C-alpha positions in Angstrom: 453.7 122.3 133.0 453.6 118.9 134.9 453.5 115.7 132.7 451.7 113.3 135.6 450.6 110.3 133.4 450.2 108.7 129.9 447.3 110.9 128.6 449.7 114.0 129.4 452.0 113.0 126.5 449.2 115.2 124.4 450.7 118.2 126.3 454.1 117.1 125.9 454.0 116.5 122.1 452.1 120.1 121.6 455.1 121.6 123.0 458.0 123.2 121.2 460.2 120.4 122.5 457.6 117.6 121.5 457.0 119.0 117.8 460.7 119.3 117.3 461.4 115.5 118.1 458.3 114.4 116.4 459.6 116.0 113.2 463.0 114.5 113.5 461.6 111.2 114.2 459.0 111.0 111.7 461.7 111.7 109.1 463.4 108.7 110.4 460.6 106.8 110.3 459.4 107.6 106.9 462.7 106.4 105.7 462.6 103.1 107.2 459.1 102.5 106.2 458.1 100.9 102.5 454.6 101.3 101.3 454.7 97.6 100.0 455.6 96.4 103.6 452.9 95.7 106.3 453.5 97.9 109.3 451.9 98.3 112.8 452.4 101.0 115.2 451.7 100.1 118.6 451.4 102.7 121.5 451.0 106.5 121.3 451.3 106.8 117.8 449.0 109.9 117.3 451.4 112.4 116.6 453.2 110.5 113.8 450.2 108.9 112.2 449.4 111.5 109.7 453.2 111.9 108.8 453.5 108.3 107.9 449.9 107.5 106.4 449.8 104.2 104.1 447.1 101.7 103.1 449.8 99.2 104.6 450.0 100.9 108.0 447.7 99.9 111.2 447.7 101.4 114.5 447.2 99.4 117.7 446.0 101.5 120.8 446.7 99.5 124.3 444.1 99.3 126.7 444.0 102.7 129.0 445.4 104.9 126.2 443.8 107.8 124.7 441.9 106.5 121.7 441.8 108.1 118.1 440.0 107.3 114.7 442.6 107.0 112.3 442.5 107.5 109.4 439.4 109.1 109.0 438.5 107.7 105.4 439.9 104.0 106.7 439.2 103.7 110.4 439.3 100.0 110.3 443.1 100.4 110.3 442.6 101.3 114.2 442.0 98.7 116.7 442.1 98.5 120.7 444.3 95.9 121.7 445.6 93.7 125.0 449.0 94.1 125.0 449.4 90.7 126.3 447.3 89.2 123.5 447.6 91.0 120.4 444.5 90.2 117.8 446.5 89.5 114.9 448.0 86.6 113.1 451.2 85.2 113.7 454.0 86.7 111.4 451.8 89.4 109.9 454.1 92.3 109.8 457.2 93.2 108.3 457.7 96.2 111.0 456.5 97.2 114.1 456.8 100.6 115.8 456.4 100.9 119.3 456.1 104.3 120.4 455.9 105.4 124.2 454.8 102.0 125.3 457.8 100.2 126.8 458.4 103.1 129.1 455.1 102.7 130.7 454.3 99.0 130.4 453.9 96.9 133.5 454.1 94.0 131.2 456.7 94.8 128.9 458.4 91.3 128.6 454.9 89.6 127.9 454.0 92.2 125.4 457.4 91.7 123.7 456.4 87.9 123.2 453.3 88.9 121.3 455.2 91.6 119.1 457.7 89.0 118.5 455.2 86.4 117.4 453.5 89.1 114.9 456.9 90.0 113.2 457.4 88.1 109.9 460.6 86.2 110.0 463.5 88.7 109.6 461.3 91.3 110.7 462.2 94.7 112.5 461.0 96.2 115.6 461.5 100.1 116.1 461.1 101.4 119.4 460.7 105.2 120.2 461.0 105.9 124.0 461.4 108.8 126.4 464.2 109.3 128.4 463.7 108.6 131.8 466.4 110.6 133.5 465.8 113.9 131.8 462.0 113.9 131.7 461.4 111.8 135.0 460.2 114.9 136.7 457.8 115.9 134.3 456.2 112.5 133.2 456.2 110.8 136.5 455.0 107.6 135.6 457.5 106.4 133.4 458.5 103.0 135.0 461.6 101.5 132.7 464.7 103.1 131.6 466.2 102.7 128.0 468.7 100.2 129.4 466.0 98.5 131.0 464.3 98.4 127.7 467.2 97.3 126.0 467.7 94.4 128.3 464.0 93.2 127.8 465.0 93.3 123.7 467.9 91.2 124.5 466.2 88.7 126.5 463.9 88.1 123.7 466.5 87.7 120.8 466.4 91.0 119.4 469.4 92.5 118.0 470.3 96.2 118.2 471.3 97.4 114.5 471.0 101.2 115.3 470.6 103.5 118.0 469.8 106.9 118.0 469.8 109.7 120.6 467.3 112.8 119.8 467.5 116.3 121.5 466.2 119.3 120.4 469.1 120.4 118.2 470.5 116.8 117.3 469.7 113.4 116.0 473.0 111.4 116.9 473.7 107.6 116.3 475.2 105.8 118.9 477.8 103.4 117.5 478.2 99.9 119.0 476.1 100.7 121.8 477.5 99.7 125.0 475.2 99.9 128.6 477.8 102.6 129.2 477.2 104.7 126.3 473.2 104.1 126.7 473.3 105.5 129.9 475.5 108.3 128.7 472.4 108.9 126.0 469.9 108.9 129.1 471.7 111.9 130.8 471.6 114.3 127.8 469.0 113.6 125.5 465.4 113.3 125.4 464.2 110.5 123.4 466.2 107.4 121.9 465.0 105.3 119.0 466.3 101.7 119.1 466.2 100.0 115.8 466.2 95.9 116.2 465.9 92.8 114.3 464.6 89.5 115.5 467.6 87.1 115.5 465.2 83.8 115.8 461.8 82.4 115.2 459.2 83.0 117.4 456.9 80.0 118.4 453.8 80.3 116.3 450.5 80.9 118.2 447.7 82.2 115.8 445.3 84.8 117.0 442.3 86.5 114.9 440.5 89.9 115.3 437.7 88.0 117.6 437.4 90.0 120.4 439.4 93.0 119.3 437.3 96.5 119.9 437.6 98.7 116.9 437.5 102.4 117.7 433.8 104.1 117.3 
């Protein structure tokens, strides 16, 4: 089976390996999400949404990704967004979970500016990314490796608190993640979770929902 573009993530997640990784990652995210906190999922969140459903959970689909009405009883919690101009007020979310986005993005640093703006002070950014080294032959459009994503986070004043390597039979924390250890993770593991917090305030710029397209 070949995974040649973003839409083929659906095929990956329907595989035995994909299902296994979703179960492991969802359990970690459930332990990090509070129902009292406002949380945004940005990227390809479809496999995780039903496991994480909450009244304070919102789903932002970047333009070009497969759309999905979620949840069925509250579809207004889903919105299609321009990654370079997120339609949310500054300091709106306690946590932002970015799933299968940075590794495909051509504008990751601009998107990260927007993500930082939308996070509350001391907010958390959790990034779930495919491993370019392991899956590159199957998913050919992966642009950014884990180390490139980490470099991007560091450049925007995000501090890594936890880094986890996820494989079919393992969920292992990388302690004191150095560039060498991150490169090692890219050799052996299928996905990596980067759990970071914002160290400094983002410059405040206020946006609203005007111009955002809800999924019909």
